VOBA-1610 file (N, C-alpha, C; in pm, whole numbers, padded with zeros to 5 digits, always signed):
BEGIN
Met+01779+04029-00477Met+01823+03916-00560Met+01973+03921-00581Asn+02022+04042-00602Asn+02166+04057-00622Asn+02242+04022-00497Lys+02180+04055-00381Lys+02246+04021-00255Lys+02256+03870-00236Gln+02148+03794-00274Gln+02151+03647-00260Gln+02255+03586-00353Leu+02262+03636-00476Leu+02360+03582-00572Leu+02501+03606-00524Lys+02523+03726-00468Lys+02656+03756-00416Lys+02692+03664-00301Ser+02592+03629-00218Ser+02619+03538-00103Ser+02659+03399-00152Val+02588+03345-00253Val+02620+03213-00308Val+02759+03210-00366Leu+02794+03315-00441Leu+02927+03321-00502Leu+03036+03326-00397Cys+03009+03398-00286Cys+03111+03404-00179Cys+03131+03269-00112Val+03023+03197-00084Val+03035+03065-00020Val+03108+02968-00111Thr+03077+02971-00241Thr+03143+02882-00337Thr+03292+02909-00343Ala+03326+03037-00339Ala+03468+03072-00343Ala+03542+03022-00221Leu+03476+03021-00108Leu+03540+02971+00015Leu+03554+02819+00015Leu+03461+02745-00045Leu+03462+02598-00042Leu+03554+02537-00147Leu+03581+02604-00254Leu+03662+02542-00360Leu+03800+02499-00314Pro+03873+02577-00235Pro+04004+02528-00187Pro+03992+02402-00103Ser+03887+02394-00020Ser+03868+02275+00065Ser+03841+02151-00017Ile+03762+02166-00124Ile+03732+02052-00211Ile+03858+02004-00282Gly+03940+02096-00323Gly+04065+02057-00388Gly+04159+01988-00293Phe+04164+02033-00167Phe+04250+01968-00067Phe+04203+01825-00037Ala+04072+01807-00029Ala+04018+01672-00003Ala+04051+01577-00116Ala+04052+01630-00238Ala+04085+01543-00352Ala+04227+01496-00347Asp+04315+01576-00280Asp+04456+01537-00270Asp+04482+01438-00159Leu+04387+01406-00068Leu+04408+01311+00041Leu+04425+01169-00013Pro+04508+01081+00052Pro+04524+00942+00004Pro+04394+00864+00021Thr+04369+00776-00074Thr+04249+00692-00069Thr+04279+00563+00008Thr+04178+00503+00073Thr+04191+00378+00148Thr+04150+00261+00059Lys+04243+00166+00036Lys+04213+00050-00049Lys+04149-00060+00034Ala+04060-00135-00029Ala+03998-00249+00039Ala+04103-00357+00062Pro+04098-00427+00177Pro+04198-00532+00204Pro+04184-00646+00105Pro+04296-00712+00072Pro+04288-00825-00024Pro+04206-00939+00036Pro+04139-01017-00048Pro+04061-01130+00004Pro+04153-01235+00064Pro+04101-01313+00159Pro+04184-01418+00219Pro+04218-01525+00117Pro+04331-01593+00135Pro+04367-01700+00041Pro+04264-01812+00048Pro+04246-01887-00060Pro+04148-01996-00059Pro+04186-02105+00039Ala+04085-02175+00089Ala+04110-02286+00181Ala+04186-02397+00109Pro+04269-02473+00181Pro+04340-02585+00117Pro+04243-02681+00051Met+04277-02726-00066Met+04193-02820-00139Met+04238-02962-00108Trp+04148-03041-00050Trp+04182-03177-00009Trp+04152-03280-00118Lys+04076-03241-00219Lys+04031-03340-00316Lys+04146-03387-00404Gly+04133-03511-00454Gly+04231-03565-00546Gly+04317-03674-00486Phe+04410-03722-00565Phe+04500-03831-00524Phe+04613-03778-00436Tyr+04663-03867-00352Tyr+04781-03836-00271Tyr+04859-03964-00245Val+04988-03950-00217Val+05074-04062-00179Val+05157-04016-00059Gly+05207-04115+00017Gly+05286-04076+00133Gly+05359-04192+00196Val+05429-04163+00304Val+05504-04261+00381Val+05456-04255+00525Asn+05477-04366+00598Asn+05435-04370+00738Asn+05533-04453+00819Ala+05532-04433+00950Ala+05613-04511+01043Ala+05545-04507+01179Gly+05567-04613+01258Gly+05504-04619+01390Gly+05533-04750+01458Gly+05435-04797+01536Gly+05452-04921+01611Gly+05323-04999+01617Thr+05333-05130+01645Thr+05217-05216+01659Thr+05238-05309+01778Trp+05129-05340+01846Trp+05134-05440+01952Trp+05006-05523+01943Ser+05018-05652+01966Ser+04905-05741+01941Ser+04900-05853+02044Asn+04788-05922+02046Asn+04766-06033+02139Asn+04706-06151+02064Gly+04765-06267+02082Gly+04712-06388+02022Gly+04603-06448+02108Gly+04549-06560+02065Gly+04443-06627+02139Gly+04494-06742+02223Ser+04406-06801+02301Ser+04441-06916+02383Ser+04412-07044+02306Thr+04461-07157+02360Thr+04445-07284+02291Thr+04425-07396+02392Gln+04388-07511+02345Gln+04369-07628+02431Gln+04430-07751+02364Val+04499-07830+02443Val+04558-07954+02394Val+04503-08069+02477Thr+04461-08176+02414Thr+04401-08289+02484Thr+04473-08418+02449Thr+04504-08496+02550Thr+04560-08629+02530Thr+04445-08729+02538Tyr+04417-08799+02429Tyr+04304-08889+02422Tyr+04348-09034+02447Pro+04253-09123+02478Pro+04286-09266+02482Pro+04339-09312+02347Val+04430-09409+02352Val+04484-09460+02226Val+04372-09522+02144Ser+04304-09620+02197Ser+04186-09680+02134Ser+04142-09797+02221Ser+04017-09833+02207Ser+03968-09949+02283Ser+04038-10077+02236Arg+04077-10079+02110Arg+04148-10196+02057Arg+04283-10212+02126Phe+04355-10098+02146Phe+04484-10106+02214Phe+04464-10149+02359Gln+04361-10098+02423Gln+04338-10133+02563Gln+04305-10280+02578Ala+04228-10335+02483Ala+04194-10478+02489Ala+04318-10564+02472Ala+04412-10517+02389Ala+04534-10594+02367Ala+04632-10579+02481His+04619-10470+02561His+04712-10445+02670His+04634-10409+02796Pro+04563-10504+02854Pro+04480-10474+02971Pro+04561-10435+03095Asp+04692-10458+03092Asp+04774-10425+03206Asp+04823-10279+03203Arg+04782-10203+03106Arg+04832-10067+03092Arg+04718-09966+03103Asp+04746-09858+03169Asp+04645-09754+03187Asp+04624-09678+03055Ile+04498-09657+03018Ile+04463-09572+02904Ile+04388-09453+02963Phe+04438-09332+02941Phe+04380-09217+03009Phe+04377-09098+02915Trp+04315-08994+02959Trp+04318-08869+02886Trp+04340-08754+02984Thr+04395-08647+02932Thr+04419-08528+03012Thr+04416-08406+02921Ser+04398-08291+02979Ser+04384-08169+02899Ser+04481-08062+02946Leu+04523-07982+02855Leu+04603-07863+02886Leu+04529-07743+02831Asn+04487-07654+02919Asn+04416-07533+02877Asn+04511-07414+02882Gly+04498-07324+02785Gly+04581-07205+02776Gly+04566-07115+02898Pro+04592-06985+02893Pro+04614-06922+02761Pro+04755-06940+02709Leu+04762-06962+02581Leu+04890-06963+02510Leu+04877-06857+02402Asn+04943-06743+02419Asn+04926-06631+02327Asn+05014-06648+02203Val+04983-06751+02127Val+05055-06775+02003Val+05022-06662+01906Gly+05122-06597+01853Gly+05099-06490+01759Gly+05113-06352+01819Ser+05139-06343+01949Ser+05162-06210+02007Ser+05288-06151+01947Thr+05279-06027+01905Thr+05397-05964+01845Thr+05393-05814+01866Asn+05507-05759+01901Asn+05526-05614+01909Asn+05636-05576+01812Gly+05625-05461+01749Gly+05730-05425+01656Gly+05714-05286+01598Phe+05819-05244+01528Phe+05817-05120+01452Phe+05757-05147+01315Ile+05688-05048+01260Ile+05632-05060+01126Ile+05674-04940+01042Gly+05677-04960+00913Gly+05707-04852+00821Gly+05662-04891+00681Gly+05603-04796+00608Gly+05555-04831+00476Gly+05501-04713+00398Leu+05412-04743+00302Leu+05361-04646+00207Leu+05208-04646+00209Gln+05147-04533+00169Gln+05004-04527+00152Gln+04969-04450+00025Leu+04852-04481-00031Leu+04797-04417-00149Leu+04650-04394-00125Gly+04599-04275-00159Gly+04459-04248-00134Gly+04399-04147-00229Tyr+04268-04127-00212Tyr+04194-04030-00292Tyr+04087-03967-00205Asn+04069-03835-00217Asn+03969-03761-00139Asn+03868-03694-00231Trp+03742-03688-00183Trp+03638-03606-00244Trp+03598-03497-00146Gln+03558-03381-00200Gln+03493-03277-00121Gln+03359-03247-00188Pro+03255-03321-00149Pro+03127-03312-00220Pro+03049-03183-00196Gly+03090-03100-00102Gly+03021-02974-00079Gly+02922-02976+00035Tyr+02905-03089+00100Tyr+02813-03098+00213Tyr+02874-03033+00337Leu+02787-02996+00431Leu+02829-02933+00557Leu+02917-02811+00529Asn+02867-02727+00439Asn+02938-02604+00400Asn+03077-02633+00341Gly+03088-02747+00275Gly+03215-02784+00214Gly+03315-02845+00308Asn+03275-02870+00432Asn+03368-02923+00532Asn+03373-03075+00535Leu+03289-03143+00459Leu+03291-03290+00455Leu+03393-03338+00353Val+03479-03429+00396Val+03580-03490+00308Val+03566-03642+00319Ala+03549-03709+00207Ala+03536-03856+00204Ala+03635-03912+00104Gly+03675-04038+00125Gly+03769-04099+00033Gly+03806-04240+00072Phe+03914-04288+00015Phe+03965-04421+00046Phe+04116-04415+00055Glu+04174-04514+00124Glu+04319-04521+00138Glu+04362-04667+00145Ala+04471-04701+00080Ala+04533-04833+00086Ala+04677-04816+00131Asp+04725-04907+00215Asp+04862-04896+00265Asp+04920-05035+00287Ile+05050-05040+00295Ile+05121-05164+00330Ile+05250-05125+00400Gln+05284-05200+00505Gln+05406-05171+00580Gln+05469-05300+00631Gly+05600-05300+00638Gly+05672-05411+00698Gly+05671-05400+00850Val+05688-05513+00917Val+05690-05519+01063Val+05824-05575+01107Val+05891-05503+01196Val+06018-05548+01253Val+05994-05581+01400Pro+05990-05711+01438Pro+05963-05747+01578Pro+06069-05689+01671Thr+06027-05655+01793Thr+06119-05594+01888Thr+06157-05688+02002Gly+06111-05814+02001Gly+06145-05903+02111Gly+06098-06045+02085Asn+06129-06132+02179Asn+06090-06272+02171Asn+05941-06286+02195Thr+05871-06354+02104Thr+05727-06368+02117Thr+05685-06507+02164Thr+05781-06588+02212Thr+05748-06724+02255Thr+05671-06722+02387Arg+05568-06804+02397Arg+05492-06821+02520Arg+05496-06969+02558Val+05510-06999+02685Val+05518-07138+02733Val+05414-07158+02843Val+05342-07268+02834Val+05246-07307+02938Val+05281-07447+02984Asn+05299-07464+03115Asn+05327-07595+03173Asn+05214-07633+03268Asn+05182-07760+03270Asn+05077-07806+03359Asn+05096-07954+03390Ile+05052-07996+03508Ile+05056-08137+03549Ile+04914-08181+03582Trp+04874-08290+03521Trp+04739-08341+03543Trp+04746-08483+03601Pro+04667-08510+03705Pro+04663-08647+03758Pro+04587-08740+03665Val+04622-08865+03669Val+04552-08968+03592Val+04459-09043+03685Ser+04336-09068+03641Ser+04236-09128+03730Ser+04279-09265+03782Thr+04358-09338+03705Thr+04400-09472+03746Thr+04536-09470+03814Gly+04588-09349+03843Gly+04718-09339+03908Gly+04822-09277+03818Gly+04917-09206+03876Gly+05021-09141+03797Gly+04976-09002+03753Ser+05052-08943+03662Ser+05023-08808+03615Ser+05087-08786+03479Val+05045-08678+03414Val+05102-08636+03286Val+05145-08491+03298Trp+05268-08462+03255Trp+05320-08325+03255Trp+05320-08275+03112Asn+05254-08159+03090Asn+05242-08101+02956Asn+05327-07974+02947Ser+05395-07957+02837Ser+05467-07833+02810Ser+05436-07790+02667Leu+05370-07676+02653Leu+05330-07626+02522Leu+05393-07489+02501Ser+05467-07472+02394Ser+05530-07343+02362Ser+05491-07301+02223Gly+05474-07173+02206Gly+05434-07122+02075Gly+05506-06992+02043Asn+05530-06970+01915Asn+05597-06851+01867Asn+05521-06800+01746Gly+05497-06671+01742Gly+05428-06613+01628Gly+05487-06479+01589Asn+05496-06453+01460Asn+05547-06326+01409Asn+05465-06281+01290Met+05449-06150+01276Met+05381-06091+01161Met+05486-06021+01077Asn+05494-06057+00949Asn+05599-06003+00862Asn+05559-05872+00796Phe+05433-05861+00755Phe+05385-05735+00698Phe+05237-05721+00728Leu+05189-05597+00720Leu+05049-05566+00748Leu+05002-05462+00649Gly+04885-05484+00591Gly+04828-05389+00495Gly+04680-05369+00520Thr+04626-05257+00472Thr+04484-05228+00486Thr+04432-05163+00358Val+04300-05177+00336Val+04227-05104+00233Val+04103-05050+00302Arg+04093-04915+00316Arg+03992-04857+00403Arg+03919-04739+00337Gly+03796-04717+00383Gly+03727-04594+00353Gly+03757-04491+00461Arg+03748-04361+00426Arg+03771-04254+00523Arg+03660-04150+00508Val+03609-04102+00622Val+03513-03992+00624Val+03560-03894+00730Gly+03574-03766+00691Gly+03627-03668+00784Gly+03554-03535+00779Tyr+03584-03451+00877Tyr+03526-03317+00887Tyr+03639-03217+00906Leu+03631-03105+00835Leu+03733-03002+00847Leu+03705-02916+00970Ala+03775-02947+01079Ala+03762-02865+01199Ala+03812-02725+01174Met+03914-02713+01089Met+03964-02586+01035Met+03993-02611+00888Pro+04007-02506+00807Pro+04031-02531+00664Pro+04150-02622+00636Asn+04249-02620+00724Asn+04368-02703+00700Asn+04383-02817+00801Leu+04275-02850+00876Leu+04280-02959+00974Leu+04162-03052+00954Leu+04190-03176+00916Leu+04089-03278+00891Leu+04090-03380+01004Val+03974-03405+01066Val+03956-03510+01166Val+03873-03618+01102Phe+03918-03744+01107Phe+03852-03848+01029Phe+03838-03979+01106Gly+03741-04059+01063Gly+03726-04198+01103Gly+03749-04287+00983Thr+03791-04410+01006Thr+03827-04498+00895Thr+03801-04643+00930Gly+03778-04726+00830Gly+03756-04869+00853Gly+03753-04945+00722Gly+03784-05076+00730Gly+03781-05159+00610Gly+03852-05291+00630Leu+03922-05336+00527Leu+03986-05468+00525Leu+04131-05457+00573Ala+04176-05562+00645Ala+04316-05572+00687Ala+04369-05709+00649Tyr+04498-05715+00619Tyr+04561-05843+00584Tyr+04706-05841+00631Gly+04759-05960+00662Gly+04896-05968+00708Gly+04951-06108+00694Asn+05081-06118+00674Asn+05148-06248+00667Asn+05194-06287+00807Val+05142-06400+00857Val+05168-06443+00994Val+05234-06580+00991Thr+05337-06598+01075Thr+05407-06725+01089Thr+05390-06776+01231Tyr+05345-06901+01246Tyr+05327-06963+01377Tyr+05410-07091+01386Ser+05460-07118+01506Ser+05526-07244+01535Ser+05486-07287+01676Val+05440-07411+01690Val+05393-07462+01819Val+05460-07596+01847Asp+05511-07614+01969Asp+05574-07739+02011Asp+05505-07791+02137Leu+05475-07920+02138Leu+05412-07984+02252Leu+05500-08100+02300Ala+05524-08105+02430Ala+05593-08219+02492Ala+05507-08268+02607Gln+05486-08401+02613Gln+05408-08462+02721Gln+05487-08580+02779Phe+05490-08585+02912Phe+05564-08691+02981Phe+05470-08758+03082Gly+05462-08891+03074Gly+05378-08968+03166Gly+05459-09027+03280Phe+05406-09019+03401Phe+05471-09074+03520Phe+05379-09178+03583Asn+05440-09288+03631Asn+05359-09392+03693Asn+05326-09354+03837Thr+05259-09443+03907Thr+05216-09413+04044Thr+05333-09392+04138Ala+05450-09447+04105Ala+05568-09428+04188Ala+05642-09299+04155Gly+05592-09224+04055Gly+05656-09099+04016Gly+05766-09114+03915Ala+05785-09234+03860Ala+05891-09256+03762Ala+05839-09228+03621Leu+05924-09167+03539Leu+05889-09141+03400Leu+05878-09272+03324Asn+05763-09294+03261Asn+05752-09416+03181Asn+05690-09389+03044Gln+05683-09263+03003Gln+05629-09234+02870Gln+05660-09091+02831Ser+05675-09067+02699Ser+05690-08931+02648Ser+05635-08924+02507Ala+05584-08807+02471Ala+05531-08785+02336Ala+05560-08641+02297Phe+05590-08620+02168Phe+05626-08487+02119Phe+05552-08458+01989Ala+05519-08332+01968Ala+05452-08292+01844Ala+05492-08149+01811Asn+05491-08117+01682Asn+05526-07983+01635Asn+05436-07946+01518Ala+05399-07819+01508Ala+05321-07770+01395Ala+05372-07632+01355Asn+05381-07608+01225Asn+05426-07479+01172Asn+05332-07436+01060Ile+05314-07306+01051Ile+05229-07254+00943Ile+05272-07111+00913Ser+05269-07075+00786Ser+05295-06938+00743Ser+05193-06905+00635Glu+05109-06805+00658Glu+05003-06775+00564Glu+04961-06628+00576Val+04893-06579+00473Val+04834-06445+00475Val+04693-06457+00532Gln+04669-06392+00643Gln+04537-06391+00705Gln+04467-06259+00673Val+04335-06266+00654Val+04256-06150+00615Val+04150-06125+00722Gly+04133-05998+00759Gly+04033-05962+00860Gly+03984-05821+00837Trp+03965-05748+00944Trp+03910-05612+00935Trp+03986-05517+01026Thr+03965-05387+01003Thr+04031-05285+01083Thr+03940-05163+01094Ala+03959-05085+01201Ala+03883-04961+01222Ala+03965-04869+01311Gly+03944-04738+01296Gly+04018-04643+01378Gly+03988-04500+01339Gly+04082-04411+01364Gly+04062-04270+01333Gly+04191-04193+01349Gly+04185-04064+01316Gly+04304-03982+01327Gly+04278-03838+01285Ala+04385-03765+01262Ala+04379-03625+01221Ala+04489-03599+01119Glu+04460-03508+01024Glu+04557-03474+00919Glu+04561-03322+00904Trp+04680-03268+00896Trp+04702-03122+00893Trp+04773-03084+00764Met+04711-02995+00686Met+04774-02944+00564Met+04865-02829+00604Phe+04995-02859+00620Phe+05085-02758+00674Phe+05144-02667+00567Met+05132-02704+00440Met+05169-02616+00330Met+05103-02669+00205Gln+05104-02588+00099Gln+05036-02629-00023Gln+05090-02763-00073Asn+04997-02858-00096Asn+05026-02992-00145Asn+05082-03088-00040Trp+05113-03043+00080Trp+05175-03130+00179Trp+05091-03135+00307Ser+05074-03256+00361Ser+05001-03274+00486Ser+05073-03377+00573Ala+05047-03368+00703Ala+05100-03464+00801Ala+04983-03524+00878Lys+04994-03652+00916Lys+04882-03716+00984Lys+04932-03803+01099Val+04842-03825+01196Val+04861-03925+01301Val+04735-04011+01300Glu+04752-04142+01331Glu+04642-04235+01312Glu+04653-04352+01408Tyr+04537-04399+01454Tyr+04529-04523+01534Tyr+04436-04620+01462Leu+04476-04749+01458Leu+04394-04855+01400Leu+04392-04975+01492Tyr+04275-05038+01505Tyr+04263-05170+01567Tyr+04239-05269+01454Tyr+04307-05385+01459Tyr+04289-05483+01353Tyr+04266-05623+01410Asp+04193-05702+01335Asp+04162-05841+01371Asp+04184-05925+01246Leu+04287-06010+01249Leu+04322-06092+01132Leu+04264-06232+01138Gly+04175-06259+01235Gly+04111-06389+01240Gly+04202-06497+01298Ser+04162-06624+01276Ser+04231-06738+01337Ser+04301-06824+01233Ala+04407-06889+01276Ala+04476-06989+01194Ala+04448-07128+01251Asp+04473-07233+01174Asp+04453-07371+01217Asp+04586-07444+01216Leu+04627-07493+01334Leu+04746-07576+01346Leu+04707-07709+01407Asn+04749-07819+01347Asn+04716-07953+01395Asn+04839-08020+01454Leu+04824-08072+01576Leu+04930-08144+01646Leu+04889-08289+01662Asn+04971-08381+01611Asn+04942-08523+01625Asn+05072-08598+01650Ser+05073-08683+01754Ser+05189-08770+01778Ser+05144-08889+01860Tyr+05222-08997+01852Tyr+05191-09117+01930Tyr+05321-09176+01983Ala+05317-09218+02108Ala+05431-09289+02167Ala+05377-09402+02251Gly+05424-09524+02226Gly+05377-09640+02300Gly+05443-09652+02436Pro+05403-09751+02513Pro+05460-09771+02647Pro+05610-09799+02639Leu+05679-09770+02749Leu+05822-09794+02752Leu+05854-09943+02748Gly+05758-10026+02791Gly+05777-10169+02771Gly+05835-10242+02890Ala+05941-10316+02866Ala+05988-10419+02961Ala+06014-10367+03100Gly+06061-10243+03117Gly+06097-10196+03249Gly+05982-10149+03333Ala+05861-10134+03277Ala+05749-10076+03350Ala+05673-10183+03428Ala+05628-10143+03544Ala+05550-10236+03627Ala+05413-10257+03565Val+05359-10377+03581Val+05228-10409+03526Val+05123-10317+03589Gly+05039-10259+03504Gly+04930-10174+03553Gly+04969-10029+03574Thr+05096-09997+03550Thr+05135-09858+03575Thr+05197-09791+03453Ser+05220-09864+03346Ser+05275-09802+03225Ser+05161-09733+03148Thr+05199-09639+03060Thr+05099-09560+02989Thr+05131-09553+02841Ala+05031-09514+02764Ala+05049-09485+02622Ala+04989-09348+02595Leu+05060-09262+02521Leu+05013-09128+02492Leu+04987-09112+02343Trp+04873-09053+02314Trp+04842-09015+02177Trp+04792-08872+02184Thr+04866-08778+02128Thr+04823-08638+02131Thr+04759-08602+01998Ser+04646-08541+02005Ser+04577-08494+01885Ser+04504-08365+01920Ser+04541-08257+01854Ser+04480-08129+01888Ser+04483-08035+01769Thr+04383-07949+01764Thr+04381-07838+01669Thr+04392-07708+01748Ile+04490-07627+01713Ile+04513-07500+01780Ile+04471-07387+01687Asn+04395-07293+01740Asn+04342-07182+01659Asn+04385-07047+01718Pro+04510-07010+01699Pro+04551-06877+01748Pro+04482-06767+01670Arg+04434-06666+01742Arg+04365-06552+01681Arg+04450-06428+01702Leu+04478-06356+01594Leu+04566-06241+01601Leu+04485-06112+01592Thr+04485-06037+01701Thr+04427-05903+01702Thr+04533-05806+01753Gly+04522-05679+01716Gly+04627-05588+01758Gly+04592-05442+01739Asn+04689-05357+01771Asn+04675-05212+01766Asn+04792-05153+01688Leu+04765-05043+01623Leu+04867-04978+01541Leu+04856-04827+01563Val+04968-04763+01588Val+04976-04618+01597Val+05089-04573+01504Arg+05059-04474+01419Arg+05161-04431+01323Arg+05143-04284+01288Ala+05250-04226+01235Ala+05248-04091+01181Ala+05293-04099+01035Gly+05248-04003+00956Gly+05283-04007+00815Gly+05282-03869+00751Val+05337-03863+00630Val+05340-03740+00550Val+05286-03775+00412Asn+05195-03690+00360Asn+05134-03711+00229Asn+05163-03596+00134Tyr+05180-03629+00007Tyr+05189-03528-00098Tyr+05060-03535-00180His+04990-03423-00194His+04863-03415-00266His+04889-03361-00407Phe+04839-03432-00509Phe+04867-03394-00646Phe+04781-03277-00692Tyr+04667-03253-00626Tyr+04584-03139-00664Tyr+04637-03013-00599Ser+04652-02906-00677Ser+04701-02779-00623Ser+04586-02680-00614Ala+04572-02619-00497Ala+04473-02515-00480Ala+04513-02394-00563Pro+04417-02323-00623Pro+04452-02204-00701Pro+04515-02097-00614Ala+04604-02019-00673Ala+04671-01912-00598Ala+04571-01804-00558Ala+04598-01738-00448Ala+04509-01632-00402Ala+04509-01516-00500Val+04390-01457-00524Val+04375-01343-00614Val+04371-01216-00530Val+04463-01122-00556Val+04468-00997-00482Val+04416-00884-00571Ala+04312-00817-00524Ala+04252-00708-00603Ala+04343-00588-00607Lys+04349-00524-00722Lys+04428-00404-00739Lys+04337-00285-00763Tyr+04375-00170-00708Tyr+04294-00049-00722Tyr+04379+00062-00781
//
């Protein structure tokens, strides 16, 4: 028994220095937790700039008979009709855009917190980059002889463009949001259309002319849809790129004019009378590409670093 006790005491004496040395070794601290993901929820405001290009619609202009009453009173004069078919891209406009946006985001917690939904409203001015006038010329024969030459020109410009849209996105990374968007679009559009018609008799001589003009400036309302991506590059600040297609609907322009026969100099049976009456409905659709920067009013909490 004494031999066993002596053995235990000897082993203990040998191990005590080793235990003390191990206690003096440096300890390994757990790594600090990663910083929290950027918080997208809350209000934000920002600025944007980019470009837009659009296409107007086609139109038709028709020259109608003056009236059966006029024809009965002037049986020696041809009463005819002719048509001018487009396309006349009234309202086509290309330009630079720049403006402001305001929005709000929710993070409801779906899809592991990666779903972000919200709304955004924006408005931007449009600076045209070129002449938007379109001209269509055409010559139509008259069934009773002669012809009519039509010249229709149109000019359209958009002064400002705004949208009110919903947004739904997914966080591809904690600081990268990919989203789709759609809603209402509105813009102030100015149109001007000029029509000139010249009648020629069977000998090819000019014996009639008629002119008409229509102007309109109004706010048109339609819809828009598109998508983009937004990157939170630092706390409270994000940058985005976005594409939108918009359709502002159609406007109504009425062209009416009348010009009687030239009279004494025209040969019997070859003079004409023109009465132009037409409604033009240019339709404005277009595309928008822009980049922007947003400031988010909600601040993510600072990262907590554990201390040991």
